[in-house]
N, CA, C and O atoms as a Tripos MOL2 file, in Angstrom:
@<TRIPOS>MOLECULE
protein
  316   315    79     0     0
PROTEIN
NO_CHARGES

@<TRIPOS>ATOM
      1 N         187.2700   94.3220  120.2260 N.3       1 MET1
      2 CA        185.9610   94.8750  120.5730 C.3       1 MET1
      3 C         184.9030   93.9750  119.9240 C.2       1 MET1
      4 O         184.9740   93.6730  118.7330 O.2       1 MET1
      5 N         183.9340   93.5580  120.7180 N.am      2 ASN2
      6 CA        182.8810   92.7120  120.1580 C.3       2 ASN2
      7 C         181.7870   93.5680  119.5200 C.2       2 ASN2
      8 O         181.7960   94.7940  119.6350 O.2       2 ASN2
      9 N         180.8600   92.9120  118.8560 N.am      3 PHE3
     10 CA        179.8050   93.5940  118.1050 C.3       3 PHE3
     11 C         178.9720   94.5080  118.9940 C.2       3 PHE3
     12 O         178.7150   95.6560  118.6300 O.2       3 PHE3
     13 N         178.5470   94.0160  120.1560 N.am      4 GLU4
     14 CA        177.7100   94.8240  121.0540 C.3       4 GLU4
     15 C         178.4360   96.0740  121.5300 C.2       4 GLU4
     16 O         177.8400   97.1470  121.6180 O.2       4 GLU4
     17 N         179.7130   95.9390  121.8330 N.am      5 ASP5
     18 CA        180.5030   97.0940  122.2570 C.3       5 ASP5
     19 C         180.6500   98.1150  121.1270 C.2       5 ASP5
     20 O         180.5920   99.3230  121.3560 O.2       5 ASP5
     21 N         180.8410   97.6120  119.9110 N.am      6 ALA6
     22 CA        180.9750   98.5060  118.7550 C.3       6 ALA6
     23 C         179.6830   99.2690  118.5140 C.2       6 ALA6
     24 O         179.7120  100.4690  118.2370 O.2       6 ALA6
     25 N         178.5500   98.5850  118.6180 N.am      7 ILE7
     26 CA        177.2480   99.2410  118.4380 C.3       7 ILE7
     27 C         177.0410  100.2870  119.5210 C.2       7 ILE7
     28 O         176.6350  101.4110  119.2240 O.2       7 ILE7
     29 N         177.3120   99.9350  120.7650 N.am      8 GLU8
     30 CA        177.1430  100.8850  121.8710 C.3       8 GLU8
     31 C         178.0380  102.1070  121.6850 C.2       8 GLU8
     32 O         177.6100  103.2310  121.9490 O.2       8 GLU8
     33 N         179.2630  101.9040  121.2370 N.am      9 LYS9
     34 CA        180.1770  103.0240  120.9970 C.3       9 LYS9
     35 C         179.6320  103.9340  119.8970 C.2       9 LYS9
     36 O         179.6420  105.1570  120.0380 O.2       9 LYS9
     37 N         179.1560  103.3380  118.8000 N.am     10 ALA10
     38 CA        178.6090  104.1310  117.6980 C.3      10 ALA10
     39 C         177.3850  104.9240  118.1420 C.2      10 ALA10
     40 O         177.2590  106.1020  117.8080 O.2      10 ALA10
     41 N         176.4900  104.2960  118.8850 N.am     11 VAL11
     42 CA        175.2870  104.9700  119.3700 C.3      11 VAL11
     43 C         175.6510  106.1190  120.2940 C.2      11 VAL11
     44 O         175.0710  107.2000  120.1920 O.2      11 VAL11
     45 N         176.5940  105.9040  121.1840 N.am     12 ASN12
     46 CA        177.0170  106.9710  122.1000 C.3      12 ASN12
     47 C         177.6560  108.1390  121.3650 C.2      12 ASN12
     48 O         177.4530  109.2910  121.7470 O.2      12 ASN12
     49 N         178.4300  107.8610  120.3120 N.am     13 GLU13
     50 CA        179.0370  108.9340  119.5240 C.3      13 GLU13
     51 C         177.9610  109.7430  118.8000 C.2      13 GLU13
     52 O         178.0320  110.9710  118.7490 O.2      13 GLU13
     53 N         176.9720  109.0570  118.2460 N.am     14 ILE14
     54 CA        175.8800  109.7630  117.5660 C.3      14 ILE14
     55 C         175.1030  110.6050  118.5660 C.2      14 ILE14
     56 O         174.8000  111.7660  118.2910 O.2      14 ILE14
     57 N         174.7730  110.0340  119.7280 N.am     15 LYS15
     58 CA        174.0180  110.7750  120.7420 C.3      15 LYS15
     59 C         174.7810  112.0100  121.2030 C.2      15 LYS15
     60 O         174.1880  113.0770  121.3580 O.2      15 LYS15
     61 N         176.0690  111.8850  121.4210 N.am     16 SER16
     62 CA        176.8430  113.0250  121.9290 C.3      16 SER16
     63 C         177.0640  114.0920  120.8620 C.2      16 SER16
     64 O         177.3300  115.2490  121.1910 O.2      16 SER16
     65 N         176.9570  113.7170  119.5880 N.am     17 ASN17
     66 CA        177.1730  114.6710  118.4910 C.3      17 ASN17
     67 C         175.8880  114.9880  117.7290 C.2      17 ASN17
     68 O         175.9470  115.5480  116.6340 O.2      17 ASN17
     69 N         174.7370  114.6440  118.2840 N.am     18 HIS18
     70 CA        173.4540  114.7790  117.5840 C.3      18 HIS18
     71 C         173.2210  116.1960  117.0710 C.2      18 HIS18
     72 O         172.8980  116.3770  115.8970 O.2      18 HIS18
     73 N         173.3770  117.1990  117.9230 N.am     19 ASP19
     74 CA        173.1190  118.5870  117.5190 C.3      19 ASP19
     75 C         174.0410  119.0190  116.3780 C.2      19 ASP19
     76 O         173.5970  119.6790  115.4390 O.2      19 ASP19
     77 N         175.3160  118.6500  116.4540 N.am     20 LYS20
     78 CA        176.2680  119.0170  115.4010 C.3      20 LYS20
     79 C         175.9130  118.3070  114.0940 C.2      20 LYS20
     80 O         176.0080  118.9080  113.0240 O.2      20 LYS20
     81 N         175.5100  117.0510  114.1650 N.am     21 ILE21
     82 CA        175.1380  116.2960  112.9650 C.3      21 ILE21
     83 C         173.9500  116.9620  112.2800 C.2      21 ILE21
     84 O         173.9780  117.1800  111.0690 O.2      21 ILE21
     85 N         172.9010  117.2890  113.0450 N.am     22 ILE22
     86 CA        171.7120  117.9380  112.4770 C.3      22 ILE22
     87 C         172.0780  119.3130  111.9210 C.2      22 ILE22
     88 O         171.6310  119.6780  110.8330 O.2      22 ILE22
     89 N         172.8780  120.0690  112.6470 N.am     23 ASN23
     90 CA        173.2940  121.4000  112.2050 C.3      23 ASN23
     91 C         174.0590  121.3200  110.8800 C.2      23 ASN23
     92 O         173.7790  122.0840  109.9560 O.2      23 ASN23
     93 N         175.0160  120.4070  110.7870 N.am     24 ASP24
     94 CA        175.7990  120.2520  109.5540 C.3      24 ASP24
     95 C         174.9100  119.8080  108.3910 C.2      24 ASP24
     96 O         175.0830  120.2710  107.2640 O.2      24 ASP24
     97 N         173.9630  118.9150  108.6630 N.am     25 TRP25
     98 CA        173.0520  118.4270  107.6280 C.3      25 TRP25
     99 C         172.1740  119.5690  107.1100 C.2      25 TRP25
    100 O         171.9540  119.6900  105.9050 O.2      25 TRP25
    101 N         171.6760  120.4030  108.0230 N.am     26 CYS26
    102 CA        170.8500  121.5500  107.6220 C.3      26 CYS26
    103 C         171.6560  122.5370  106.7860 C.2      26 CYS26
    104 O         171.1540  123.0520  105.7870 O.2      26 CYS26
    105 N         172.8850  122.8050  107.1770 N.am     27 LYS27
    106 CA        173.7410  123.7150  106.4000 C.3      27 LYS27
    107 C         173.9710  123.1680  104.9950 C.2      27 LYS27
    108 O         173.9410  123.9220  104.0230 O.2      27 LYS27
    109 N         174.2010  121.8650  104.8840 N.am     28 ALA28
    110 CA        174.4130  121.2610  103.5710 C.3      28 ALA28
    111 C         173.1430  121.3650  102.7300 C.2      28 ALA28
    112 O         173.2190  121.6310  101.5310 O.2      28 ALA28
    113 N         171.9850  121.1600  103.3400 N.am     29 TYR29
    114 CA        170.7160  121.2690  102.6200 C.3      29 TYR29
    115 C         170.5090  122.7000  102.1260 C.2      29 TYR29
    116 O         170.1210  122.9150  100.9780 O.2      29 TYR29
    117 N         170.7670  123.6710  102.9940 N.am     30 MET30
    118 CA        170.6050  125.0680  102.5990 C.3      30 MET30
    119 C         171.5810  125.4300  101.4760 C.2      30 MET30
    120 O         171.2100  126.1520  100.5510 O.2      30 MET30
    121 N         172.8030  124.9440  101.5450 N.am     31 ALA31
    122 CA        173.7840  125.2190  100.4890 C.3      31 ALA31
    123 C         173.3130  124.6350   99.1600 C.2      31 ALA31
    124 O         173.4670  125.2690   98.1160 O.2      31 ALA31
    125 N         172.7440  123.4390   99.1930 N.am     32 GLN32
    126 CA        172.2430  122.8140   97.9640 C.3      32 GLN32
    127 C         171.0690  123.6040   97.3950 C.2      32 GLN32
    128 O         170.9990  123.8210   96.1850 O.2      32 GLN32
    129 N         170.1380  124.0400   98.2640 N.am     33 ARG33
    130 CA        169.0040  124.8600   97.8060 C.3      33 ARG33
    131 C         169.5060  126.1480   97.1660 C.2      33 ARG33
    132 O         169.0330  126.5370   96.0990 O.2      33 ARG33
    133 N         170.4540  126.8050   97.8080 N.am     34 TYR34
    134 CA        171.0160  128.0530   97.2850 C.3      34 TYR34
    135 C         171.6560  127.8270   95.9180 C.2      34 TYR34
    136 O         171.4700  128.6190   94.9940 O.2      34 TYR34
    137 N         172.4230  126.7200   95.8030 N.am     35 LYS35
    138 CA        173.0800  126.3860   94.5430 C.3      35 LYS35
    139 C         172.0570  126.1660   93.4280 C.2      35 LYS35
    140 O         172.3140  126.5000   92.2710 O.2      35 LYS35
    141 N         170.8860  125.5980   93.7810 N.am     36 GLU36
    142 CA        169.8300  125.3360   92.8080 C.3      36 GLU36
    143 C         168.9590  126.5590   92.5430 C.2      36 GLU36
    144 O         168.0270  126.4930   91.7420 O.2      36 GLU36
    145 N         169.2570  127.6830   93.2130 N.am     37 GLY37
    146 CA        168.4950  128.9110   93.0100 C.3      37 GLY37
    147 C         167.1910  128.9570   93.7890 C.2      37 GLY37
    148 O         166.3290  129.7910   93.5090 O.2      37 GLY37
    149 N         167.0370  128.0700   94.7630 N.am     38 LYS38
    150 CA        165.8290  128.0460   95.5930 C.3      38 LYS38
    151 C         166.0310  128.9400   96.8090 C.2      38 LYS38
    152 O         167.1600  129.1910   97.2310 O.2      38 LYS38
    153 N         164.9390  129.4070   97.3550 N.am     39 SER39
    154 CA        164.9870  130.2970   98.5140 C.3      39 SER39
    155 C         165.4600  129.5610   99.7610 C.2      39 SER39
    156 O         165.1270  128.3980   99.9880 O.2      39 SER39
    157 N         166.2480  130.2770  100.5610 N.am     40 ILE40
    158 CA        166.6230  129.7710  101.8830 C.3      40 ILE40
    159 C         166.0940  130.7010  102.9730 C.2      40 ILE40
    160 O         166.5180  130.6330  104.1270 O.2      40 ILE40
    161 N         165.1600  131.5710  102.5850 N.am     41 GLU41
    162 CA        164.5440  132.4920  103.5390 C.3      41 GLU41
    163 C         163.6630  131.7070  104.5260 C.2      41 GLU41
    164 O         163.1440  130.6450  104.1820 O.2      41 GLU41
    165 N         163.4950  132.2300  105.7520 N.am     42 PRO42
    166 CA        162.6110  131.5610  106.7130 C.3      42 PRO42
    167 C         161.2210  131.3290  106.1120 C.2      42 PRO42
    168 O         160.6360  132.2190  105.4940 O.2      42 PRO42
    169 N         160.7180  130.1280  106.3090 N.am     43 GLY43
    170 CA        159.4100  129.7610  105.7890 C.3      43 GLY43
    171 C         159.4610  129.1130  104.4130 C.2      43 GLY43
    172 O         158.4480  128.6060  103.9320 O.2      43 GLY43
    173 N         160.6380  129.1210  103.7690 N.am     44 SER44
    174 CA        160.7230  128.5090  102.4400 C.3      44 SER44
    175 C         160.8930  126.9960  102.5170 C.2      44 SER44
    176 O         160.6360  126.2900  101.5420 O.2      44 SER44
    177 N         161.3230  126.4990  103.6680 N.am     45 PHE45
    178 CA        161.4050  125.0520  103.8960 C.3      45 PHE45
    179 C         161.3690  124.7950  105.3960 C.2      45 PHE45
    180 O         161.6240  125.6900  106.2020 O.2      45 PHE45
    181 N         161.0490  123.5640  105.7500 N.am     46 THR46
    182 CA        160.9260  123.1910  107.1540 C.3      46 THR46
    183 C         161.6130  121.8540  107.3940 C.2      46 THR46
    184 O         161.4530  120.9210  106.6070 O.2      46 THR46
    185 N         162.3720  121.7580  108.4720 N.am     47 LEU47
    186 CA        162.9370  120.4880  108.9060 C.3      47 LEU47
    187 C         161.8850  119.8030  109.7600 C.2      47 LEU47
    188 O         161.4580  120.3430  110.7810 O.2      47 LEU47
    189 N         161.4700  118.6240  109.3460 N.am     48 CYS48
    190 CA        160.4510  117.8700  110.0760 C.3      48 CYS48
    191 C         161.1220  116.7300  110.8350 C.2      48 CYS48
    192 O         162.1330  116.1820  110.3970 O.2      48 CYS48
    193 N         160.5410  116.3870  111.9790 N.am     49 GLU49
    194 CA        161.0740  115.3140  112.8100 C.3      49 GLU49
    195 C         159.9310  114.3860  113.1910 C.2      49 GLU49
    196 O         158.8910  114.8360  113.6720 O.2      49 GLU49
    197 N         160.1260  113.1050  112.9760 N.am     50 GLN50
    198 CA        159.1380  112.1160  113.3970 C.3      50 GLN50
    199 C         159.5900  111.5440  114.7270 C.2      50 GLN50
    200 O         160.7030  111.0330  114.8560 O.2      50 GLN50
    201 N         158.7120  111.6380  115.7120 N.am     51 VAL51
    202 CA        159.0170  111.1180  117.0400 C.3      51 VAL51
    203 C         158.9800  109.5930  116.9850 C.2      51 VAL51
    204 O         158.0860  109.0250  116.3580 O.2      51 VAL51
    205 N         159.9310  108.9230  117.6280 N.am     52 PRO52
    206 CA        159.9370  107.4630  117.5980 C.3      52 PRO52
    207 C         158.6440  106.8770  118.1800 C.2      52 PRO52
    208 O         158.0480  107.4320  119.1030 O.2      52 PRO52
    209 N         158.2450  105.7720  117.6280 N.am     53 THR53
    210 CA        157.0890  105.0520  118.1630 C.3      53 THR53
    211 C         157.5830  103.7460  118.7480 C.2      53 THR53
    212 O         158.5950  103.1950  118.3140 O.2      53 THR53
    213 N         156.8720  103.2720  119.7160 N.am     54 PHE54
    214 CA        157.2500  102.0200  120.3660 C.3      54 PHE54
    215 C         156.1490  100.9950  120.1270 C.2      54 PHE54
    216 O         154.9790  101.2420  120.4190 O.2      54 PHE54
    217 N         156.5350   99.8620  119.6010 N.am     55 HIS55
    218 CA        155.6020   98.7920  119.3120 C.3      55 HIS55
    219 C         155.7790   97.6910  120.3450 C.2      55 HIS55
    220 O         156.8660   97.5230  120.8990 O.2      55 HIS55
    221 N         154.7340   96.9550  120.5990 N.am     56 ILE56
    222 CA        154.8030   95.8620  121.5630 C.3      56 ILE56
    223 C         155.9000   94.8830  121.1380 C.2      56 ILE56
    224 O         155.8840   94.3470  120.0300 O.2      56 ILE56
    225 N         156.8330   94.6710  122.0310 N.am     57 GLY57
    226 CA        157.9070   93.7230  121.7700 C.3      57 GLY57
    227 C         159.0380   94.2690  120.9080 C.2      57 GLY57
    228 O         160.0210   93.5680  120.6700 O.2      57 GLY57
    229 N         158.9170   95.4970  120.4410 N.am     58 LYS58
    230 CA        159.9680   96.0460  119.5750 C.3      58 LYS58
    231 C         160.1380   97.5310  119.8880 C.2      58 LYS58
    232 O         159.2400   98.3290  119.6200 O.2      58 LYS58
    233 N         161.2840   97.9040  120.4520 N.am     59 ASP59
    234 CA        161.5690   99.3130  120.7200 C.3      59 ASP59
    235 C         162.1880   99.9480  119.4920 C.2      59 ASP59
    236 O         163.0690   99.3670  118.8570 O.2      59 ASP59
    237 N         161.7300  101.1260  119.1640 N.am     60 CYS60
    238 CA        162.2610  101.8630  118.0180 C.3      60 CYS60
    239 C         162.9230  103.1260  118.5500 C.2      60 CYS60
    240 O         162.2480  104.0180  119.0650 O.2      60 CYS60
    241 N         164.2280  103.1990  118.4270 N.am     61 MET61
    242 CA        164.9680  104.3390  118.9540 C.3      61 MET61
    243 C         165.3660  105.3220  117.8490 C.2      61 MET61
    244 O         166.1440  106.2440  118.0960 O.2      61 MET61
    245 N         164.8500  105.1360  116.6550 N.am     62 VAL62
    246 CA        165.2760  105.9320  115.5140 C.3      62 VAL62
    247 C         164.3160  107.0910  115.2830 C.2      62 VAL62
    248 O         163.1020  106.9030  115.2110 O.2      62 VAL62
    249 N         164.8740  108.2830  115.1690 N.am     63 LYS63
    250 CA        164.0860  109.4420  114.7740 C.3      63 LYS63
    251 C         164.2700  109.6260  113.2800 C.2      63 LYS63
    252 O         165.3560  109.3920  112.7490 O.2      63 LYS63
    253 N         163.2200  110.0410  112.6070 N.am     64 ARG64
    254 CA        163.2890  110.2800  111.1680 C.3      64 ARG64
    255 C         163.2280  111.7850  110.9390 C.2      64 ARG64
    256 O         162.3760  112.4660  111.5100 O.2      64 ARG64
    257 N         164.1160  112.3000  110.1170 N.am     65 TYR65
    258 CA        164.1520  113.7150  109.7730 C.3      65 TYR65
    259 C         164.0250  113.8620  108.2650 C.2      65 TYR65
    260 O         164.5200  113.0230  107.5130 O.2      65 TYR65
    261 N         163.3620  114.9290  107.8180 N.am     66 TRP66
    262 CA        163.2810  115.2540  106.4020 C.3      66 TRP66
    263 C         162.9120  116.7130  106.2600 C.2      66 TRP66
    264 O         162.4540  117.3470  107.2110 O.2      66 TRP66
    265 N         163.1190  117.2460  105.0540 N.am     67 PHE67
    266 CA        162.7610  118.6260  104.7480 C.3      67 PHE67
    267 C         161.5150  118.6420  103.8810 C.2      67 PHE67
    268 O         161.3040  117.7440  103.0660 O.2      67 PHE67
    269 N         160.6940  119.6620  104.0590 N.am     68 GLU68
    270 CA        159.5480  119.9090  103.1940 C.3      68 GLU68
    271 C         159.5980  121.3700  102.7690 C.2      68 GLU68
    272 O         159.9830  122.2460  103.5430 O.2      68 GLU68
    273 N         159.1980  121.6150  101.5160 N.am     69 ASP69
    274 CA        159.1150  122.9930  101.0480 C.3      69 ASP69
    275 C         158.0150  123.7220  101.7990 C.2      69 ASP69
    276 O         156.9770  123.1410  102.1160 O.2      69 ASP69
    277 N         158.2450  124.9830  102.0770 N.am     70 GLY70
    278 CA        157.2500  125.7990  102.7620 C.3      70 GLY70
    279 C         157.1040  125.3960  104.2200 C.2      70 GLY70
    280 O         157.9930  124.7930  104.8210 O.2      70 GLY70
    281 N         155.9620  125.7500  104.7560 N.am     71 THR71
    282 CA        155.6470  125.4080  106.1350 C.3      71 THR71
    283 C         154.4950  124.4130  106.1130 C.2      71 THR71
    284 O         153.3630  124.7820  105.8020 O.2      71 THR71
    285 N         154.7750  123.1510  106.4400 N.am     72 PRO72
    286 CA        153.7250  122.1410  106.3490 C.3      72 PRO72
    287 C         152.6350  122.3640  107.4000 C.2      72 PRO72
    288 O         152.8790  122.9110  108.4760 O.2      72 PRO72
    289 N         151.4490  121.9300  107.0540 N.am     73 GLU73
    290 CA        150.3380  121.9970  108.0080 C.3      73 GLU73
    291 C         150.1800  120.6140  108.6200 C.2      73 GLU73
    292 O         150.1020  119.6090  107.9140 O.2      73 GLU73
    293 N         150.1340  120.5840  109.9310 N.am     74 PHE74
    294 CA        149.9620  119.3240  110.6460 C.3      74 PHE74
    295 C         148.5800  119.3140  111.2730 C.2      74 PHE74
    296 O         148.1490  120.3030  111.8650 O.2      74 PHE74
    297 N         147.9040  118.2130  111.1430 N.am     75 SER75
    298 CA        146.5940  118.1110  111.7760 C.3      75 SER75
    299 C         146.7780  117.7980  113.2420 C.2      75 SER75
    300 O         147.7140  117.1000  113.6320 O.2      75 SER75
    301 N         145.8770  118.3210  114.0450 N.am     76 ASN76
    302 CA        145.8880  118.0480  115.4700 C.3      76 ASN76
    303 C         144.6740  117.2040  115.7910 C.2      76 ASN76
    304 O         143.5500  117.7050  115.8050 O.2      76 ASN76
    305 N         144.8920  115.9310  116.0470 N.am     77 LYS77
    306 CA        143.7960  115.0070  116.2920 C.3      77 LYS77
    307 C         143.0840  115.2980  117.6110 C.2      77 LYS77
    308 O         142.0000  114.7710  117.8600 O.2      77 LYS77
    309 N         143.6860  116.1290  118.4500 N.am     78 ASN78
    310 CA        143.0840  116.4340  119.7610 C.3      78 ASN78
    311 C         142.0900  117.5850  119.6850 C.2      78 ASN78
    312 O         141.4260  117.8840  120.6780 O.2      78 ASN78
    313 N         141.9740  118.2310  118.5430 N.am     79 GLU79
    314 CA        141.0580  119.3750  118.4240 C.3      79 GLU79
    315 C         139.6320  118.9060  118.2920 C.2      79 GLU79
    316 O         138.7210  119.7260  118.1810 O.2      79 GLU79
@<TRIPOS>BOND
     1     1     2 1
     2     2     3 1
     3     3     4 2
     4     3     5 am
     5     5     6 1
     6     6     7 1
     7     7     8 2
     8     7     9 am
     9     9    10 1
    10    10    11 1
    11    11    12 2
    12    11    13 am
    13    13    14 1
    14    14    15 1
    15    15    16 2
    16    15    17 am
    17    17    18 1
    18    18    19 1
    19    19    20 2
    20    19    21 am
    21    21    22 1
    22    22    23 1
    23    23    24 2
    24    23    25 am
    25    25    26 1
    26    26    27 1
    27    27    28 2
    28    27    29 am
    29    29    30 1
    30    30    31 1
    31    31    32 2
    32    31    33 am
    33    33    34 1
    34    34    35 1
    35    35    36 2
    36    35    37 am
    37    37    38 1
    38    38    39 1
    39    39    40 2
    40    39    41 am
    41    41    42 1
    42    42    43 1
    43    43    44 2
    44    43    45 am
    45    45    46 1
    46    46    47 1
    47    47    48 2
    48    47    49 am
    49    49    50 1
    50    50    51 1
    51    51    52 2
    52    51    53 am
    53    53    54 1
    54    54    55 1
    55    55    56 2
    56    55    57 am
    57    57    58 1
    58    58    59 1
    59    59    60 2
    60    59    61 am
    61    61    62 1
    62    62    63 1
    63    63    64 2
    64    63    65 am
    65    65    66 1
    66    66    67 1
    67    67    68 2
    68    67    69 am
    69    69    70 1
    70    70    71 1
    71    71    72 2
    72    71    73 am
    73    73    74 1
    74    74    75 1
    75    75    76 2
    76    75    77 am
    77    77    78 1
    78    78    79 1
    79    79    80 2
    80    79    81 am
    81    81    82 1
    82    82    83 1
    83    83    84 2
    84    83    85 am
    85    85    86 1
    86    86    87 1
    87    87    88 2
    88    87    89 am
    89    89    90 1
    90    90    91 1
    91    91    92 2
    92    91    93 am
    93    93    94 1
    94    94    95 1
    95    95    96 2
    96    95    97 am
    97    97    98 1
    98    98    99 1
    99    99   100 2
   100    99   101 am
   101   101   102 1
   102   102   103 1
   103   103   104 2
   104   103   105 am
   105   105   106 1
   106   106   107 1
   107   107   108 2
   108   107   109 am
   109   109   110 1
   110   110   111 1
   111   111   112 2
   112   111   113 am
   113   113   114 1
   114   114   115 1
   115   115   116 2
   116   115   117 am
   117   117   118 1
   118   118   119 1
   119   119   120 2
   120   119   121 am
   121   121   122 1
   122   122   123 1
   123   123   124 2
   124   123   125 am
   125   125   126 1
   126   126   127 1
   127   127   128 2
   128   127   129 am
   129   129   130 1
   130   130   131 1
   131   131   132 2
   132   131   133 am
   133   133   134 1
   134   134   135 1
   135   135   136 2
   136   135   137 am
   137   137   138 1
   138   138   139 1
   139   139   140 2
   140   139   141 am
   141   141   142 1
   142   142   143 1
   143   143   144 2
   144   143   145 am
   145   145   146 1
   146   146   147 1
   147   147   148 2
   148   147   149 am
   149   149   150 1
   150   150   151 1
   151   151   152 2
   152   151   153 am
   153   153   154 1
   154   154   155 1
   155   155   156 2
   156   155   157 am
   157   157   158 1
   158   158   159 1
   159   159   160 2
   160   159   161 am
   161   161   162 1
   162   162   163 1
   163   163   164 2
   164   163   165 am
   165   165   166 1
   166   166   167 1
   167   167   168 2
   168   167   169 am
   169   169   170 1
   170   170   171 1
   171   171   172 2
   172   171   173 am
   173   173   174 1
   174   174   175 1
   175   175   176 2
   176   175   177 am
   177   177   178 1
   178   178   179 1
   179   179   180 2
   180   179   181 am
   181   181   182 1
   182   182   183 1
   183   183   184 2
   184   183   185 am
   185   185   186 1
   186   186   187 1
   187   187   188 2
   188   187   189 am
   189   189   190 1
   190   190   191 1
   191   191   192 2
   192   191   193 am
   193   193   194 1
   194   194   195 1
   195   195   196 2
   196   195   197 am
   197   197   198 1
   198   198   199 1
   199   199   200 2
   200   199   201 am
   201   201   202 1
   202   202   203 1
   203   203   204 2
   204   203   205 am
   205   205   206 1
   206   206   207 1
   207   207   208 2
   208   207   209 am
   209   209   210 1
   210   210   211 1
   211   211   212 2
   212   211   213 am
   213   213   214 1
   214   214   215 1
   215   215   216 2
   216   215   217 am
   217   217   218 1
   218   218   219 1
   219   219   220 2
   220   219   221 am
   221   221   222 1
   222   222   223 1
   223   223   224 2
   224   223   225 am
   225   225   226 1
   226   226   227 1
   227   227   228 2
   228   227   229 am
   229   229   230 1
   230   230   231 1
   231   231   232 2
   232   231   233 am
   233   233   234 1
   234   234   235 1
   235   235   236 2
   236   235   237 am
   237   237   238 1
   238   238   239 1
   239   239   240 2
   240   239   241 am
   241   241   242 1
   242   242   243 1
   243   243   244 2
   244   243   245 am
   245   245   246 1
   246   246   247 1
   247   247   248 2
   248   247   249 am
   249   249   250 1
   250   250   251 1
   251   251   252 2
   252   251   253 am
   253   253   254 1
   254   254   255 1
   255   255   256 2
   256   255   257 am
   257   257   258 1
   258   258   259 1
   259   259   260 2
   260   259   261 am
   261   261   262 1
   262   262   263 1
   263   263   264 2
   264   263   265 am
   265   265   266 1
   266   266   267 1
   267   267   268 2
   268   267   269 am
   269   269   270 1
   270   270   271 1
   271   271   272 2
   272   271   273 am
   273   273   274 1
   274   274   275 1
   275   275   276 2
   276   275   277 am
   277   277   278 1
   278   278   279 1
   279   279   280 2
   280   279   281 am
   281   281   282 1
   282   282   283 1
   283   283   284 2
   284   283   285 am
   285   285   286 1
   286   286   287 1
   287   287   288 2
   288   287   289 am
   289   289   290 1
   290   290   291 1
   291   291   292 2
   292   291   293 am
   293   293   294 1
   294   294   295 1
   295   295   296 2
   296   295   297 am
   297   297   298 1
   298   298   299 1
   299   299   300 2
   300   299   301 am
   301   301   302 1
   302   302   303 1
   303   303   304 2
   304   303   305 am
   305   305   306 1
   306   306   307 1
   307   307   308 2
   308   307   309 am
   309   309   310 1
   310   310   311 1
   311   311   312 2
   312   311   313 am
   313   313   314 1
   314   314   315 1
   315   315   316 2
@<TRIPOS>SUBSTRUCTURE
     1 MET1         2 RESIDUE 1 A MET
     2 ASN2         6 RESIDUE 1 A ASN
     3 PHE3        10 RESIDUE 1 A PHE
     4 GLU4        14 RESIDUE 1 A GLU
     5 ASP5        18 RESIDUE 1 A ASP
     6 ALA6        22 RESIDUE 1 A ALA
     7 ILE7        26 RESIDUE 1 A ILE
     8 GLU8        30 RESIDUE 1 A GLU
     9 LYS9        34 RESIDUE 1 A LYS
    10 ALA10       38 RESIDUE 1 A ALA
    11 VAL11       42 RESIDUE 1 A VAL
    12 ASN12       46 RESIDUE 1 A ASN
    13 GLU13       50 RESIDUE 1 A GLU
    14 ILE14       54 RESIDUE 1 A ILE
    15 LYS15       58 RESIDUE 1 A LYS
    16 SER16       62 RESIDUE 1 A SER
    17 ASN17       66 RESIDUE 1 A ASN
    18 HIS18       70 RESIDUE 1 A HIS
    19 ASP19       74 RESIDUE 1 A ASP
    20 LYS20       78 RESIDUE 1 A LYS
    21 ILE21       82 RESIDUE 1 A ILE
    22 ILE22       86 RESIDUE 1 A ILE
    23 ASN23       90 RESIDUE 1 A ASN
    24 ASP24       94 RESIDUE 1 A ASP
    25 TRP25       98 RESIDUE 1 A TRP
    26 CYS26      102 RESIDUE 1 A CYS
    27 LYS27      106 RESIDUE 1 A LYS
    28 ALA28      110 RESIDUE 1 A ALA
    29 TYR29      114 RESIDUE 1 A TYR
    30 MET30      118 RESIDUE 1 A MET
    31 ALA31      122 RESIDUE 1 A ALA
    32 GLN32      126 RESIDUE 1 A GLN
    33 ARG33      130 RESIDUE 1 A ARG
    34 TYR34      134 RESIDUE 1 A TYR
    35 LYS35      138 RESIDUE 1 A LYS
    36 GLU36      142 RESIDUE 1 A GLU
    37 GLY37      146 RESIDUE 1 A GLY
    38 LYS38      150 RESIDUE 1 A LYS
    39 SER39      154 RESIDUE 1 A SER
    40 ILE40      158 RESIDUE 1 A ILE
    41 GLU41      162 RESIDUE 1 A GLU
    42 PRO42      166 RESIDUE 1 A PRO
    43 GLY43      170 RESIDUE 1 A GLY
    44 SER44      174 RESIDUE 1 A SER
    45 PHE45      178 RESIDUE 1 A PHE
    46 THR46      182 RESIDUE 1 A THR
    47 LEU47      186 RESIDUE 1 A LEU
    48 CYS48      190 RESIDUE 1 A CYS
    49 GLU49      194 RESIDUE 1 A GLU
    50 GLN50      198 RESIDUE 1 A GLN
    51 VAL51      202 RESIDUE 1 A VAL
    52 PRO52      206 RESIDUE 1 A PRO
    53 THR53      210 RESIDUE 1 A THR
    54 PHE54      214 RESIDUE 1 A PHE
    55 HIS55      218 RESIDUE 1 A HIS
    56 ILE56      222 RESIDUE 1 A ILE
    57 GLY57      226 RESIDUE 1 A GLY
    58 LYS58      230 RESIDUE 1 A LYS
    59 ASP59      234 RESIDUE 1 A ASP
    60 CYS60      238 RESIDUE 1 A CYS
    61 MET61      242 RESIDUE 1 A MET
    62 VAL62      246 RESIDUE 1 A VAL
    63 LYS63      250 RESIDUE 1 A LYS
    64 ARG64      254 RESIDUE 1 A ARG
    65 TYR65      258 RESIDUE 1 A TYR
    66 TRP66      262 RESIDUE 1 A TRP
    67 PHE67      266 RESIDUE 1 A PHE
    68 GLU68      270 RESIDUE 1 A GLU
    69 ASP69      274 RESIDUE 1 A ASP
    70 GLY70      278 RESIDUE 1 A GLY
    71 THR71      282 RESIDUE 1 A THR
    72 PRO72      286 RESIDUE 1 A PRO
    73 GLU73      290 RESIDUE 1 A GLU
    74 PHE74      294 RESIDUE 1 A PHE
    75 SER75      298 RESIDUE 1 A SER
    76 ASN76      302 RESIDUE 1 A ASN
    77 LYS77      306 RESIDUE 1 A LYS
    78 ASN78      310 RESIDUE 1 A ASN
    79 GLU79      314 RESIDUE 1 A GLU
């Protein structure tokens, strides 16, 4: 298998298992919070997702995920 085929296979596996990967990651995060004595009640933390941006000459297919305590406030530039 050449490099391009290996990359395509890895990307396809991630795409087909995306929901399970995120679900497992969230469960692990909640378990860690619980172990540390932090709340896992709704509103105590939020999973944030950054939508990919595309730059001239460079496609970015990566989404960024992270957790924030509480419910973050997002500004709406369209208001």
